[in-house]
Structures are given as structure tokens and as C-alpha cells.
C-alpha positions as CSV (number, residue, x, y, z in Angstrom):
1,M,0.1,-0.1,0.1
2,T,1.3,4.0,-0.1
3,K,2.3,5.5,2.7
4,R,-0.4,7.4,3.5
5,I,-3.4,6.1,2.5
6,L,-7.1,8.5,2.3
7,F,-9.4,9.1,5.0
8,G,-10.9,11.9,2.4
9,I,-10.7,9.5,-1.1
10,V,-14.3,11.4,-0.9
11,Y,-13.3,15.1,-1.6
12,L,-11.0,13.4,-5.0
13,V,-14.1,11.8,-6.0
14,I,-17.0,12.0,-5.1
15,S,-18.4,15.1,-7.1
16,S,-18.8,13.2,-10.0
17,L,-20.2,10.1,-8.5
18,L,-23.5,10.7,-6.6
19,I,-25.4,9.5,-9.7
20,G,-28.8,11.5,-10.0
21,C,-27.5,14.4,-7.2
22,T,-28.0,17.7,-8.7
23,E,-25.7,20.0,-8.5
24,S,-26.6,21.7,-5.3
25,D,-26.4,18.2,-3.6
26,N,-22.7,17.3,-5.8
27,A,-21.3,20.9,-4.3
28,K,-22.3,20.5,-0.6
29,T,-21.3,17.1,0.0
30,T,-17.6,17.7,-2.0
31,A,-17.4,20.7,0.9
32,S,-18.3,18.2,3.9
33,A,-15.7,15.7,2.6
34,Q,-12.1,15.7,4.0
35,S,-8.6,15.0,3.1
36,R,-6.5,11.8,2.6
37,A,-4.8,10.8,6.1
38,T,-1.8,9.0,7.5
39,V,-2.2,5.3,8.7
40,Q,0.8,5.6,10.9
41,G,1.5,4.9,14.8
42,T,2.5,7.4,17.0
43,S,5.4,5.5,18.1
44,V,7.9,8.2,21.0
45,S,11.5,6.9,21.7
46,T,11.8,7.7,26.0
47,E,14.9,5.8,25.4
48,A,18.0,7.9,28.0
49,T,21.4,9.3,26.8
50,A,22.5,11.1,29.1
51,T,23.6,11.9,33.0
52,T,21.8,14.9,35.3
53,K,22.5,15.3,39.1
54,V,20.6,15.8,41.1
55,T,20.3,15.7,45.2
56,A,18.3,14.3,48.0
57,S,18.5,12.6,51.1
58,T,18.4,9.2,49.4
59,E,22.1,10.5,48.2
60,I,21.2,10.2,44.5
61,T,23.3,11.9,42.1
62,D,25.2,11.9,38.7
63,T,22.4,9.0,36.9
64,P,24.3,6.2,35.1
65,D,23.5,5.1,31.4
66,D,21.0,2.1,32.3
67,E,19.4,3.8,34.7
68,P,15.7,5.6,33.3
69,Q,16.9,8.8,33.5
70,V,15.8,11.8,34.7
71,A,16.4,14.3,31.9
72,S,16.5,13.0,29.1
73,P,17.7,15.2,25.9
74,T,17.2,12.5,23.4
75,Q,17.9,13.3,19.9
76,A,14.7,14.0,17.5
77,T,14.2,11.3,14.7
78,S,15.7,14.4,12.4
79,T,19.3,14.7,12.5
80,E,18.7,18.4,12.6
81,I,15.7,20.4,13.7
82,P,16.2,24.5,12.9
83,I,12.4,26.3,14.0
84,K,11.8,27.1,17.6
85,I,7.9,28.4,17.3
86,E,7.5,31.0,20.0
87,S,4.3,31.2,20.9
88,R,1.9,28.5,21.7
89,P,0.4,27.6,18.2
90,E,-3.7,29.1,19.0
91,A,-5.7,27.8,15.7
92,A,-4.0,24.3,15.7
93,I,-4.4,23.5,19.2
94,A,-8.5,25.1,18.5
95,C,-9.1,23.3,15.1
96,Q,-12.1,21.6,15.5
97,E,-15.3,19.9,13.5
98,E,-17.8,18.1,13.8
99,P,-19.0,15.0,12.9
100,A,-22.3,15.2,10.9
101,V,-23.7,11.1,11.3
102,E,-27.2,12.5,12.8
103,E,-27.8,14.4,9.9
104,A,-26.8,12.7,7.1
105,G,-29.2,10.0,9.3
106,D,-32.0,12.4,9.1
107,M,-31.8,12.2,5.9
108,L,-31.8,8.3,5.0
109,D,-34.4,8.4,7.0
110,E,-36.3,10.6,5.0
111,A,-34.4,9.3,1.8
112,L,-36.1,5.7,3.3
113,E,-39.7,7.1,3.2
114,S,-39.4,7.7,-0.9
115,D,-39.9,5.2,-3.8
116,D,-36.9,6.9,-5.1
117,D,-33.7,4.8,-4.6
118,E,-31.1,6.6,-6.2
119,K,-32.5,9.2,-3.1
120,K,-31.6,6.3,-1.1
121,A,-27.8,5.7,-2.8
122,E,-26.9,8.9,-2.6
123,A,-28.5,8.6,1.7
124,F,-26.5,5.7,2.1
125,L,-23.4,7.0,0.8
126,R,-23.6,10.5,2.3
127,R,-23.7,8.4,5.9
128,G,-20.9,6.1,4.9
129,Q,-19.1,9.3,4.0
130,E,-19.4,10.9,7.4
131,Y,-18.9,7.2,9.0
132,M,-15.7,7.3,7.4
133,Q,-14.4,10.7,8.6
134,Q,-14.6,9.7,11.9
135,G,-13.1,6.4,11.1
136,E,-16.0,3.7,11.8
137,F,-14.8,2.1,9.0
138,D,-16.7,-1.0,9.1
139,K,-20.0,1.3,9.5
140,A,-19.1,3.1,6.7
141,I,-18.9,-0.2,4.5
142,T,-21.8,-1.4,5.8
143,D,-23.4,2.1,4.2
144,F,-21.5,1.9,0.9
145,T,-22.9,-1.8,0.2
146,E,-26.2,-0.9,0.8
147,A,-25.8,2.2,-1.2
148,L,-24.4,0.0,-4.5
149,H,-27.3,-2.3,-3.6
150,Y,-29.5,0.3,-4.9
151,N,-27.6,2.0,-7.2
152,E,-24.3,-0.5,-8.9
153,N,-23.1,1.8,-10.7
154,L,-22.2,4.2,-7.9
155,T,-18.7,3.7,-8.1
156,G,-17.4,6.5,-6.5
157,A,-19.0,4.1,-3.1
158,L,-17.3,1.1,-4.5
159,V,-13.8,4.0,-4.0
160,M,-14.6,4.7,-0.8
161,R,-15.3,0.9,-0.2
162,G,-12.1,-0.1,-0.5
163,T,-10.5,2.5,0.8
164,C,-12.5,1.5,4.0
165,Y,-11.2,-2.4,3.5
166,I,-7.4,-0.6,3.6
167,F,-8.2,0.5,6.8
168,L,-9.1,-2.6,8.0
169,G,-6.6,-4.7,7.0
170,D,-8.4,-6.4,3.8
171,I,-6.7,-5.8,0.8
172,D,-7.8,-8.6,-1.3
173,R,-11.9,-7.0,-1.3
174,S,-9.9,-3.0,-1.9
175,M,-8.1,-4.5,-4.5
176,E,-11.3,-5.8,-6.0
177,D,-13.4,-2.6,-5.2
178,F,-10.6,-1.0,-6.9
179,N,-10.6,-3.2,-10.6
180,V,-14.4,-3.2,-11.1
181,A,-14.3,1.2,-10.1
182,V,-11.0,1.4,-12.8
183,S,-13.2,-0.4,-15.4
184,Q,-16.2,1.4,-14.5
185,F,-14.4,4.6,-15.0
186,T,-12.7,3.7,-18.1
187,Q,-16.9,3.6,-19.5
188,R,-17.3,6.7,-18.5
189,I,-13.9,8.4,-20.2
190,E,-15.1,6.8,-23.7
191,V,-18.3,8.7,-23.1
192,E,-17.8,11.8,-21.5
193,P,-13.5,12.4,-21.6
194,T,-13.5,14.8,-18.1
195,A,-11.8,16.2,-15.9
196,E,-13.5,14.8,-13.1
197,N,-13.7,11.2,-14.7
198,Y,-10.0,11.4,-15.5
199,M,-9.8,12.3,-11.7
200,D,-11.9,9.5,-10.6
201,R,-10.0,6.4,-12.5
202,G,-6.3,8.3,-11.2
203,T,-7.3,7.9,-7.3
204,A,-9.2,4.5,-8.0
205,Y,-4.7,3.8,-9.9
206,Y,-3.3,5.3,-7.4
207,F,-4.7,2.8,-4.8
208,L,-3.9,-0.4,-7.0
209,R,0.1,1.6,-7.1
210,E,-0.3,1.6,-10.8
211,F,1.4,5.3,-10.1
212,D,2.5,5.6,-14.0
213,K,-1.2,4.9,-15.0
214,A,-2.5,7.3,-12.1
215,I,0.1,10.4,-13.3
216,A,-1.4,10.1,-16.9
217,D,-5.0,10.5,-15.4
218,F,-4.0,13.4,-13.4
219,D,-2.1,15.0,-15.8
220,Q,-5.3,14.7,-18.5
221,A,-7.7,15.9,-15.7
222,I,-5.5,19.3,-15.1
223,V,-5.5,19.2,-19.4
224,I,-9.0,19.5,-19.5
225,D,-9.5,22.1,-16.3
226,P,-5.6,23.7,-15.1
227,N,-7.4,25.2,-12.1
228,N,-8.3,21.6,-10.4
229,T,-6.5,22.0,-7.3
230,R,-7.0,18.7,-6.4
231,A,-5.4,17.4,-9.3
232,Y,-2.0,19.0,-8.1
233,T,-2.3,17.8,-4.7
234,V,-3.4,14.3,-5.7
235,R,-0.5,14.2,-8.5
236,G,2.1,15.3,-5.6
237,N,1.0,12.2,-3.4
238,V,1.9,10.1,-6.7
239,Y,4.8,11.2,-6.9
240,D,5.7,11.0,-3.1
241,D,4.6,7.4,-3.3
242,S,6.9,6.4,-6.5
243,G,9.8,8.7,-5.2
244,Y,10.4,11.7,-6.8
245,F,9.5,14.6,-3.8
246,D,10.8,16.8,-6.0
247,K,7.6,16.9,-8.6
248,A,5.4,16.0,-5.2
249,L,6.3,19.8,-4.9
250,E,6.4,21.2,-7.4
251,S,2.7,19.8,-7.7
252,Y,2.0,20.6,-4.1
253,G,3.1,24.5,-4.8
254,L,1.1,24.5,-8.4
255,A,-2.2,23.3,-6.1
256,L,-2.0,26.4,-4.0
257,E,-1.6,28.6,-6.6
258,V,-5.1,27.9,-7.5
259,A,-6.2,26.4,-4.1
260,S,-9.3,27.8,-3.3
261,L,-8.9,28.6,1.4
262,E,-10.7,24.9,1.4
263,E,-8.4,23.1,-1.1
264,R,-5.2,25.1,0.5
265,S,-6.1,23.4,4.0
266,L,-6.4,20.0,2.2
267,T,-3.3,21.0,-0.1
268,L,-1.3,21.9,3.0
269,A,-1.8,18.7,4.4
270,D,-1.0,16.3,2.1
271,K,2.1,18.8,1.7
272,G,2.7,19.1,5.5
273,K,2.6,14.7,6.4
274,A,5.0,14.1,3.5
275,Y,7.7,17.0,4.9
276,A,6.6,14.5,8.2
277,L,7.6,11.7,6.5
278,H,11.1,12.6,5.0
279,G,12.5,14.4,8.0
280,D,11.9,17.5,7.9
281,A,10.0,18.8,10.7
282,A,10.1,22.9,10.6
283,L,8.4,22.6,7.0
284,A,6.1,19.6,8.8
285,A,5.1,22.0,11.1
286,A,4.7,25.0,8.9
287,D,3.1,23.5,6.6
288,L,0.7,21.4,9.6
289,E,0.2,24.4,10.9
290,E,-1.1,26.8,8.6
291,A,-3.6,23.5,7.8
292,L,-5.2,23.7,11.5
293,S,-5.5,26.6,11.0
294,I,-7.6,27.1,8.2
295,C,-9.1,23.6,9.6
296,E,-12.0,24.2,6.8
297,G,-13.0,21.5,4.9
298,L,-10.4,18.9,6.7
299,G,-13.2,16.9,9.0
300,P,-13.2,15.4,12.5
301,A,-10.9,12.4,11.7
302,V,-8.6,14.7,9.7
303,I,-7.8,16.8,11.8
304,Q,-7.5,14.2,14.8
305,E,-4.6,13.2,12.7
306,L,-3.1,16.1,11.5
307,K,-2.6,17.2,15.6
308,A,-1.2,13.3,16.1
309,I,1.4,14.5,13.9
310,L,2.0,18.0,15.1
311,A,2.3,16.8,18.5
312,E,5.0,14.5,17.7
313,I,6.9,16.7,16.1
314,Y,6.7,19.2,19.1
315,F,7.6,15.9,21.1
316,H,10.8,16.2,19.1
317,L,11.5,20.3,19.3
318,G,11.3,19.1,23.3
319,Q,13.5,16.7,23.4
320,E,15.8,19.2,21.0
321,S,15.2,22.2,23.4
322,I,16.3,19.4,26.2
323,S,19.8,19.0,24.5
324,S,20.2,23.0,24.0
325,E,19.9,22.8,27.4
326,D,16.6,25.3,27.2
327,T,13.9,23.6,29.4
328,D,11.7,26.3,29.6
329,Q,11.0,25.6,25.3
330,A,11.4,21.9,26.1
331,K,8.1,22.8,28.4
332,D,6.4,24.8,25.9
333,Y,6.6,22.1,23.6
334,Y,5.7,19.3,25.4
335,T,3.0,20.9,26.9
336,W,1.4,21.9,23.1
337,S,2.0,18.4,22.1
338,I,-0.6,17.4,25.0
339,E,-2.8,20.3,24.0
340,L,-2.5,18.9,20.4
341,F,-3.3,15.2,21.6
342,P,-3.3,14.0,24.4
343,H,-2.1,10.7,23.6
344,I,1.1,10.1,23.4
345,A,2.1,8.2,27.3
346,G,5.4,9.8,26.0
347,V,4.9,13.3,25.7
348,F,3.5,13.2,29.5
349,L,6.7,11.2,30.0
350,E,9.4,14.0,29.5
351,R,7.3,16.4,30.7
352,G,6.7,14.5,34.4
353,R,10.4,14.1,33.8
354,I,11.4,17.8,33.5
355,N,9.5,18.0,36.6
356,V,11.3,15.6,38.4
357,Y,14.7,17.5,37.2
358,L,13.5,21.2,38.3
359,G,12.0,19.4,41.8
360,D,9.0,20.0,41.2
361,Y,7.7,17.2,42.5
362,E,4.2,17.6,42.9
363,L,3.5,18.3,39.4
364,A,5.4,15.8,37.9
365,I,3.5,13.0,39.5
366,L,-0.1,14.6,38.0
367,Y,2.1,14.3,34.8
368,L,3.1,11.0,35.0
369,K,-0.6,9.7,36.1
370,D,-0.9,10.8,33.1
371,A,1.6,8.7,30.7
372,L,0.3,5.6,32.7
373,V,-3.6,6.3,32.1
374,V,-2.1,6.7,28.5
375,D,0.3,3.4,28.9
376,S,0.1,1.4,31.8
377,D,3.2,-0.3,30.1
378,Y,5.4,2.1,30.4
379,H,8.3,1.3,32.5
380,E,9.9,4.5,32.7
381,T,6.9,6.4,34.3
382,Y,6.8,3.8,37.4
383,Y,10.6,4.5,37.9
384,L,10.3,9.0,37.8
385,M,6.6,8.0,39.8
386,G,8.5,6.0,42.8
387,L,11.4,9.0,42.5
388,A,9.4,12.0,43.0
389,L,7.5,10.8,45.1
390,I,10.7,9.5,48.0
391,F,12.3,12.6,47.3
392,L,8.6,14.2,48.9
393,E,9.0,11.3,51.4
394,R,6.2,9.6,50.5
395,Y,7.6,5.7,51.4
396,D,4.6,3.8,51.3
397,E,3.6,5.0,47.9
398,A,7.1,5.4,46.4
399,L,7.3,1.7,47.4
400,A,3.9,0.8,45.3
401,E,5.6,2.4,42.4
402,M,9.1,0.8,42.8
403,E,7.8,-2.3,43.2
404,A,5.5,-2.2,39.3
405,F,8.1,-0.8,37.7
406,I,10.8,-4.5,39.0
407,D,8.1,-5.8,38.3
408,R,8.3,-5.1,34.7
409,V,12.2,-4.0,34.4
410,P,12.9,-7.6,37.1
411,D,17.2,-6.9,35.8
412,N,17.5,-3.4,36.8
413,G,20.0,-2.8,39.6
414,Y,18.7,0.6,40.0
415,G,15.0,-0.4,41.3
416,F,15.9,-2.3,44.0
417,Y,17.5,0.0,44.7
418,L,15.5,2.7,45.0
419,R,13.1,-0.1,46.5
420,G,15.2,-0.6,49.7
421,I,15.2,3.3,50.0
422,C,12.0,2.8,50.9
423,Y,12.3,-0.5,52.2
424,M,14.9,1.8,55.2
425,N,12.5,4.2,55.6
426,L,9.5,2.1,56.5
427,G,12.0,0.7,59.4
428,M,11.6,-2.6,57.1
429,E,15.2,-3.6,57.4
430,D,15.2,-7.3,56.4
431,S,13.7,-6.2,53.0
432,A,15.5,-3.5,52.5
433,I,19.1,-5.1,53.4
434,D,18.1,-8.0,50.8
435,D,17.3,-4.9,47.5
436,F,20.1,-3.4,47.9
437,E,22.6,-6.6,47.5
438,K,20.0,-7.1,44.4
439,A,21.4,-3.9,43.4
440,L,24.9,-5.2,44.2
441,E,24.7,-8.4,42.3
442,L,22.8,-6.8,39.3
443,G,25.2,-3.6,38.8
444,L,24.9,-0.4,39.7
445,D,27.5,2.5,38.8
446,D,30.5,3.1,40.7
447,E,28.8,5.9,43.5
448,R,25.9,4.1,43.9
449,A,27.5,0.7,45.1
450,A,29.7,3.1,47.7
451,D,26.3,4.2,48.6
452,V,24.3,0.9,48.9
453,Q,27.9,-0.3,50.5
454,A,27.2,2.0,52.9
455,K,23.6,1.8,54.2
456,L,24.7,-1.9,54.2
457,N,27.0,-2.0,56.8
458,A,24.5,0.4,59.0
459,L,21.8,-1.5,58.5
460,K,24.1,-4.5,59.4
461,E,25.2,-3.2,62.1
């Protein structure tokens, strides 16, 4: 499959596919559609590489390489991120679009009361679009299938159903739908060689990974309609997926020259995602922020997807700021990342880590608890939570966190070191001795090892 799958294939094809619709119906449907979106996990690294000095009654000092870190200047995935955002991206964070499933359902109820099969097909197609835009692909497939039951020539439903099958991992069914769509679009082009028909067939070819044929169709659509923003944009996507990034950027640029405001947001979204895929965080952030600031025509699912990508970019900018010892800027980036997309455990973890480093342990605990809500298996979070609680001398609570850490990382000496400190301060001397001896067995840095030995000597006196 292509690197980026289209949530919003709707906006590319729908205007010419609602057989039997009036011109105003087509315009309304096109305006409610959204751009394609990349299905990608927000894989965030929290592996730490730096050493940090902290002081406390626990006598924890320099952080060794194999201990979970208090401050982590992890490098971002791209080699350089030459950007510094000075102010909170208010408009991007505020971008919202309410789903229109209820409105589409009302349209369907009305259509089902009539004897007009075309109207029923349109209504099922419209509600399927809305489900698709929200990522409810099973429901969307059901509605697209119903639309095709009432109108087997509704090729737009085939393309959108095929797209949903891709998201659900059913590649065979998706390819079957796209192949039928190509056949139907080809028949239409023979009768009516319009820009829209070439656009539609080119989109189906794109999903079939027949990139040369797709580009040829988009080129022909542009010859017929030189102001067709969608043709330039999707051609840019095809160029990028086929390895021609420079040509992709040129095509996106031509799209922006003729784009309306709504079309501009869609093109910037795709262009920004292309930059992100190529590791250019600065240009990706600029395009995605502008797309979200415009917000028009994106649809709920794409808005969430763009926010997730931008949130990860801010996360890596925060890591870069830590590397540059700009803690205040790092806090801002992490905070914006959380405001945009509060579903990346690593961002909460890093925001908590900064607060541990700065000595604001109560606030650190709040962020670390949020990290565990997102991902309860994030073992480093338990370590930092336990550390913050030890600094606050809440040893019984810290003990529970260190036990959770040791359950997940049973071969890390530093977990036993901190749990031993909890036992020691809770008066559980035998347990403390066992943990300190285990910590030495598993290995500690020289300074920690000396501290543990001193504690063991005192406990055994």
C-alpha cells in the first residue's frame, strides 16, 4: 500500500460520483469531504542517553547510562530541526469539526420513506462518508454496500468502500473494489472524457499502485481543467509515493497557486505530511499548523490525524530543546503536544521528567499519572513516579511504584536500589538489606554501589 492512505478519498472523487444528484447536492457533498490521512502510529522514543545531577536525602547523584533518566536529551529522529516556535499555536490547537452523522442519518430516514432508489443510494453514501471521516470503517462499509445495492453504478461508493477495506487490512477486497472502479471509470471516460472522470480513475489507479497510469490521468485532468487543485494535490501524493519528492513539491506548489481557502487546507495537510515522512520537521510543522489554522474542510478524523503528527513533532522539538539545555522551551513544546493530542505517553513522561529534574515533584506526579493512563506498561514512568515520591518522603506510595517497575524490569539494579531506600525509610530493614544486595548483584555505578555498601554496613551493625 502507499505510505499515506486517504481518509478523504471522498473529497477527490465524490463530486462526479453521486449519480442522479443535483449540482447543489454535489457541491454540498464535496464541501463536507476531507483530505487523505496517514495511518501511522505515534511511535515515541523515551530511551534516555544523558547523565543528570540531582541531590536529595536519598543520596542519588549522577545518573548512569542504564538507569531510567531524570532528564533526557534524546535526539529527534531528524538530524536537525532548525525551528523554534515562540508562541503557543492557538489556532491549530483550537481546530475542531463536529461530525455530521446525525444530519446524514436524518437524510437517510427521509430517503427510506420514498420509492426513489437513487435518493436512497445517495443517502447511504452520505452517511457512509461521515462514518468514514470518523474512522468507523465497519459502519461505513455497511452503508457503502447498501448504496451499491440501490445503485450498482455508484462508483464512488466502490472507491470509498475499497479505502475502508484497506484500513481494516482486507487488501483482497479493497483491490477487487478498485479494479471494478477502474473499469467503470474507463467506460465513463469513453463517453464523457471530463477532468473529474480522469481524476476518479487516477485515484483508483493510485490505490492499485499503478502510479504511472495514475499520474497520466491526473495530467489529463489538469490539461482539461488547469485550475483543478485536487488533481495537482493528489498527483503530488503519487509522485511522493513513487519516489519523486521534488516533483511532488512542485505539484503541491501548483495546487496552492489555484486553491480556494478550503482546498488550501487540504493541500497543506498533504504537503506537511510529506515533509514529515521525509524527516523535515520544521517545514512539516509550518504546513500542518497553517492547515489546522484554516481548519476548513478537513473533517474530524483528518484533524485528529494532523494533530497527532504535529504533536509528535513538538515532542521531538522538546527533546531538541532539552539537548540545548533550554528547559523552558522544552516545557512549552511538551505542553503544546499534550494540548494537541493527549494520547502520547512519552510526552507526558518527558513533561514529568522535567518537573522531577526541576524539583516540582507534585506536578511531575500529575504528568506521570497521565502517562500511565495512556500506557500502563511504560516502565520508566513507574521509576520516575517512585523517585518523585521518595523526594517527597512518601515512601509507602513510592514502594508501590518501585514494585511495579521491578515487575516490568526485574534485572535493573536501580529499581532494587530505590525500593531498598523505601524499605529502609519504612523500617523494613531485612527487606532493605535484600534489595540492596540484589542491586549490587545486578550492577550499579561506582558511586551508587559505594552508597549501597555504606547503607548495608549501617543496617547490619
